C-alpha positions in Angstrom: 105.9 76.1 108.8 103.1 73.6 109.5 101.8 73.1 113.0 103.1 69.6 113.1 106.6 70.7 112.3 106.4 73.6 114.8 105.4 71.3 117.4 108.2 69.0 116.7 110.6 72.0 116.7 109.4 73.1 120.0 110.0 69.7 121.6 113.7 69.8 120.3 114.3 73.5 121.6 112.5 73.1 124.9 112.9 69.5 125.9 115.6 67.6 123.8 118.3 70.0 123.7 118.2 70.9 127.4 117.7 67.1 128.6 120.5 66.1 126.5 123.1 68.9 127.7 122.4 67.6 131.2 123.9 64.1 130.1 127.1 65.9 128.9 129.7 65.6 131.8 133.3 65.8 132.3 135.6 68.9 131.8 133.4 71.7 130.6 133.7 75.8 130.8 131.7 77.2 133.8 129.5 79.1 130.8 128.6 75.9 129.4 127.2 75.0 132.8 125.3 78.3 132.8 123.9 78.0 129.4 122.7 74.7 130.3 120.5 75.9 133.0 119.3 79.0 131.2 118.6 77.1 128.0 114.6 76.8 128.4 114.5 80.6 128.9 116.9 81.3 126.0 114.8 78.7 123.5 111.5 80.6 124.5 111.9 83.5 122.1 112.6 81.0 119.2 109.7 78.7 120.3 107.3 81.8 120.1 108.8 82.9 116.6 107.5 79.5 115.3 103.9 80.5 115.8 104.1 84.2 114.5 103.6 85.3 110.9 107.0 86.0 109.0 107.9 89.7 110.1 110.7 91.2 111.7 109.5 90.3 115.1 109.4 86.7 114.2 113.2 87.2 112.8 114.1 89.0 116.2 113.0 86.3 118.3 114.6 83.7 116.0 117.6 85.4 116.0 117.8 85.3 119.9 117.5 81.4 119.8 120.0 81.4 116.9 122.6 83.4 119.3 121.9 80.8 122.0 123.0 78.0 119.5 126.0 79.9 118.5 127.3 80.2 122.0 126.6 76.5 122.4 128.6 75.7 119.2 131.6 77.6 120.7 131.7 75.4 123.3 132.8 72.4 121.0 136.3 74.2 120.3 136.7 74.9 124.0 135.7 71.4 125.2 138.0 70.0 122.8 141.0 72.5 124.1 140.3 71.0 127.8 140.0 67.2 126.8 142.7 67.0 123.9 140.6 64.0 122.6 138.9 63.1 119.6 138.2 59.8 120.5 135.1 58.4 118.7 132.7 59.3 121.7 134.2 62.9 121.9 133.7 63.4 118.4 130.2 62.6 118.9 129.3 65.0 121.8 131.4 67.8 120.0 128.9 67.2 116.9 126.1 67.3 119.3 127.2 70.8 120.8 127.5 72.4 117.1 124.8 71.1 115.2 121.8 73.1 116.8 123.7 76.3 115.4 122.7 75.1 111.9 119.1 74.6 112.9 119.2 78.1 114.6 120.5 79.7 111.2 118.0 78.0 109.1 115.2 79.2 111.5 116.4 82.9 111.2 116.3 82.6 107.4 112.8 80.7 107.3 111.2 83.3 109.7 112.5 86.0 107.2 111.4 84.3 104.2 114.8 84.3 102.8 115.7 81.3 100.5 119.2 80.9 102.3 121.7 79.6 99.6 119.0 78.9 97.2 117.0 76.5 99.7 113.2 76.8 99.8 111.5 77.9 102.7 109.8 74.3 103.1 113.5 72.6 103.1 114.7 75.3 105.7 111.7 74.5 107.7 112.5 71.0 107.9 116.5 71.7 108.3 115.4 73.1 111.7 113.9 69.8 113.3 116.7 67.7 111.6 119.7 69.3 112.9 117.8 69.2 116.6 117.2 65.4 116.3 119.3 63.9 113.5 122.2 66.4 114.5 121.9 66.9 118.3 120.2 63.8 119.9 121.5 61.0 117.4 125.2 62.3 118.0 124.5 62.6 121.6 123.1 59.0 122.0 125.7 57.6 119.9 128.4 59.1 121.9 126.4 57.9 125.2 126.3 54.2 123.7 130.1 54.3 122.8 131.1 55.5 126.0 129.1 52.7 127.8 130.0 49.9 125.7 133.2 50.7 123.8 133.8 48.5 120.7 134.1 48.5 116.9 130.2 48.7 116.3 129.6 51.7 118.8 133.0 53.5 117.7 131.4 53.1 114.3 128.1 54.5 115.3 130.0 57.4 117.3 131.9 58.5 114.1 129.4 57.9 111.4 126.7 59.6 112.8 128.5 62.9 113.0 130.2 61.9 109.3 126.6 61.2 108.1 125.0 64.5 109.5 127.9 66.5 107.7 127.6 64.8 104.4 123.7 65.3 104.2 124.5 69.0 104.9 127.0 69.2 102.3 124.7 67.3 99.9 122.3 70.3 100.0 125.0 72.2 98.4 126.1 69.9 95.9 123.2 67.7 94.5 120.6 65.0 95.3 123.2 62.2 94.7 125.5 63.7 97.3 122.8 64.0 99.7 121.8 60.3 99.1 125.2 59.2 100.1 125.2 61.3 103.1 121.9 59.6 103.8 123.5 56.2 103.5 126.3 57.1 106.1 123.9 58.5 108.5 121.3 55.5 108.1 124.3 53.2 108.8 125.4 55.0 111.8 121.8 55.5 113.1 121.5 51.6 112.7 124.6 51.0 114.3 123.1 53.1 117.5 120.0 51.3 117.2 121.7 47.8 117.3 124.2 48.8 119.9 121.3 50.1 122.3 119.2 47.0 122.0 122.1 44.8 122.9 123.9 46.7 125.6 122.1 49.1 127.7 118.5 47.7 126.8 119.5 44.2 127.7 121.1 45.5 130.9 119.0 48.1 132.1 117.9 47.6 135.8 114.2 48.2 135.4 111.3 47.3 132.8 110.6 50.9 131.8 113.9 51.7 131.1 114.3 48.8 129.0 110.9 49.5 127.3 112.4 53.2 126.4 115.5 51.9 125.0 113.8 49.1 122.9 111.4 51.7 121.5 113.9 54.1 120.6 115.9 51.5 118.9 113.1 50.0 117.1 111.5 53.3 115.8 115.2 54.2 114.7 115.3 51.3 112.1 112.1 52.3 110.8 112.3 56.2 110.5 115.7 55.8 108.4 114.3 53.5 106.1 111.9 56.6 105.3 114.8 58.8 105.0 116.6 56.6 102.8 113.4 56.1 100.6 113.2 59.8 100.3 116.8 60.6 99.5 116.6 57.8 96.8 113.4 59.1 95.3 114.7 62.6 95.4 118.1 61.5 93.6 116.6 59.1 91.1 112.9 60.4 90.5 111.1 57.2 91.5 108.1 57.7 93.7 108.9 58.7 97.2 107.0 60.1 100.2 106.1 63.8 100.3 107.7 66.4 102.6 104.5 66.6 104.6 104.3 63.2 104.8 108.1 62.8 106.0 107.2 65.3 108.6 104.4 63.2 109.9 106.3 59.9 110.0 110.2 60.1 110.0 110.0 63.7 111.8 107.6 62.7 114.5 109.0 59.1 115.0 112.4 60.5 115.2 111.0 63.3 117.9 109.1 61.2 120.1 110.1 57.6 119.4 113.8 58.0 119.2 115.0 61.3 120.7 112.4 61.6 123.9 112.6 57.9 124.8 116.1 57.6 124.3 117.1 60.7 126.6 114.5 59.7 129.2 116.0 56.2 129.3 119.5 57.5 129.8 118.3 60.1 132.5 117.0 56.9 134.5 120.6 55.4 133.9 122.3 58.1 135.5 124.0 57.8 138.8 121.2 58.0 141.8 118.5 57.0 139.3 117.4 53.7 138.2 120.9 52.5 137.4 124.5 53.7 136.7 125.6 55.4 133.5 128.8 57.2 132.9 127.3 59.9 130.9 129.3 61.8 128.3 132.4 62.3 130.5 135.5 62.4 128.3 138.9 60.7 130.1 140.9 63.6 131.6 144.2 64.1 130.2 147.0 62.5 132.2 149.8 64.8 133.3 153.0 65.3 130.9 155.6 62.6 131.2 153.1 60.1 132.6 151.4 56.9 131.5 147.6 57.0 131.9 146.3 54.4 133.6 143.9 51.8 131.4 140.6 51.2 133.2 139.5 47.7 133.1 135.8 48.4 134.6 133.6 49.6 131.8 131.7 51.8 134.4 134.7 54.3 134.6 135.3 54.8 130.8 
């Protein structure tokens, strides 16, 4: 694993995932709250494994992190049982809870030098950051935007980012054309997120720094997803396209710093008690049986 990819993965493990989990509100098992608090400690063995030679020790440390990601993924069905909601914003947050487990599994295989399901070690190494940022961070932000400014565009974003992430994963097992189809869906969803962020929270953010962070995240997302499309198109058709090393230095670094980190910093500033007010990813509480739930008219309580 290259130094740059290792640094990007560390950012995802130690900063992006724990910061993102603090934005997930609403009904949740007590174990998820404990997992959220302990995440940096649980992620530390995985971060250390990135810098060791491939060995049983590196695999063991990566396995510790993989177990944490699996525990996080198991909270997706637990949350669904509590909320009984498949609203677009909820689909997005359920995706965010589940996708780090794909990264954890890929990390264990890569550290073991095992070409999992026939995928080369280079692809496995890039799968780890992909499912921290395109999987976890993008789905989380799509859900936040949908919860804040519900509409056709934001519902499309909250559904198409999870769908595109799934299709890209399935494309790994089918062929390059299937992966290209997944990249098209994911790009459409990411661009919908960028447009929604630019129009709504950026325009109404209460201070200049928050507006700058949101604006940067939206602009970077447009550029990085163009690179993703060019790579997927090149893989499917054979036309010249960026190398994996170049993709890590542009698409990967841009998504990590320009999109994910800027987005999460901005949304934390928008939380109650910070620079402004954000509803977070709190799903609606199910109404008691036999009652008609009230329909909120103020977007701040959606």
